[in-house]
N, C-alpha and C positions, 0 to 999 in steps of 0.2 A: 293429687286429686284428679279423677277423670272428669271429662266435660259432661255437661248435662245433655243426655241423649234426647230427652223430650224437647228441650229447647232447639236442638239441631233439627229434629223432625218438624217442629213448627216453622223454622226458617225454610226448610225444604218445601213445605206446603205453600208458603208465601211466594217462593221463587219458581214454582213449577211452570209458570207461563213465561218467565223471564229467560230469554235466550242467552247462552254463553256463560251460565253460572256453573262454576266448578267447586268442588270441595277438596280440602287437603288438610291432613293432620299436621299441624305445626303450631309453634308458640304455646304448646301445652294444651291445645284444644282442637276443635274442628273449625277450620277457617273456610269462609265462603268468599269466592273471588270471581271477578269478571276480567276481561282483557285489560281493564284499567287498573287492576290490582285488588288487593284484599279490601272488602268493605265491612265485614263483621266476622265475629268468631264466637262460638259457644266456648267460653273460656274454661280451661282446666282449673283456674283459680276461683271459679264461680262467676256467675253473671254473664253479661253480654259485652264483648269488646267491640266498639264501633269506631270506624274511621271518621274523623271530623277534619274540616279545614282548620288550620291553625288559628285563623282569625275568628272562628266561631267557637273555639274550645271554651273560653271563659264564659260565654253566654250559656252554653250547654251545662257547664259545671255548676251554674247557679240554679239549675232545675232540680227538682226533687229526684232522689234515687240515683244520682249520678256522682261518680267519684273520678279522680284522676287515675289514669292507667299507668301502672309501674311494671317494669319487667326487669327482674334481677336487680332491684334497687334503683333503676334508672327510670326517670319520668319519660313517658312516651307522649310527646307533644301532639302527635297526629291522631291520637286515640283517646277515648274515654271508656270507663267501665260503667255499665248500667246494672244496678242490682235487680234481682228478680221482681221486686215490687214495681219497678219501672216498666216492665213488659209483661205484666200479669195478663192483661187483656190482649186480644188480637190487634186491636187498634193501637195499643201502646207498642207492641212489637213491630207492627208495620211502620209506625212513625220512625222508630230507630233504624230499622233496616233501610228504609228509604233515605234517611239522612246519610247513612253509610254509603249507599249507592251513589248519591249525589256528590259526596266528597271524593269518592274514588274516581268518578267520571271527570272531575276537573283538576285532578292532581297533575303536576307537571310530568311529562313523559320523559323517560330516560333515553328515548330515541331508539332507533333500530339497532339490533346487535350486529356487530361486525363479524363477518365470517372470513377467516383467513383463506387466502387463495392457496391452492395446492397445485403442484406440478402434475402433469398427466402421468398416469401410472407406468406407461411404457418408457418414460424418460425422454421421449422424442416430442418435440413441439408439433402441434397439428398445423397443417397448412390449410388456410381457407381458400375456397375456390372462387 
């Protein structure tokens, strides 16, 4: 199933003033990300996939139009799925996108990536002056 392109465009419109938001096709949908990571996705399985803080997950699952997010039979504890009735209005979509942004912003960082040191191309060490 292809992702909902109308939903993706609605998210783009919400995020047009937000700096640093990128899109990437992954996880069967169109994912929206910041430097902090993925915050939501127009899911290929239908609905809106939203990042949530694990401690908030149960509270959000108790809301209308919200389901657990599963990927290949595995429960995704850091995400929930919102069915279309939950984001039919712009206010409803904005609420869920903002929740995803907030959860992504506070998630633990993996830290900086290590770049391996390489020898100079000439094979000779450089002498500092």
